[in-house]
Each structure stands twice: as structure tokens, then as C-alpha cells.
C-alpha angles and dihedrals in degrees: 000000000000091000091052092052091047092051091048092051091046091054091049091050092050091050092049092049091048092054091046090054091050091051092049091051095048095101089051091053090047094054090045091052092049091051090050092053099257093125100163095049092045094050092047091052091046093050091047092052091047091050091049092050091048093049092049090049091048092052094049095044101045103146140359118255110270113247116245116245114263091241091058092049094047095045108115106179 
């Protein structure tokens, strides 16, 4: 039973890593398509990878750090 669950989780991890590698290589595929003359497909892939990068950046940089009140900064002891 434990071996079956381990094998299932290993398969899921391999599939997830494969999709992650495809997503990371999307700009490379886009530039290759543009160089081969497939402009629409290349530009669509490039815009999708740019949108994905922007959304990841937006999720990781949600808000600025709140400034500490002046009284807390000036408190000496």
C-alpha cells in the first residue's frame, strides 16, 4: 500500500516538474517560432510568458512594508 502511494506521488511530481520545465522554456519556444516565421504563434507565446511572469511578480510583491510609527522608531528604552 505504501509503495503504491509513493509511486503515485512520484508520478505526480514528475508530471508537475515536466509542466514547470515547459513553462520555463516558453520564451525560448516563442523566439524560435518568431525566427522560423511563425510570428503569430511566437508573439502569443511571448505574451503568455510575459503575463505569467507579471502575475507571479504581482503575487509575490503584493504590498509595501508598512512604515513603523515615529514613536516606535524614536523609542529608546
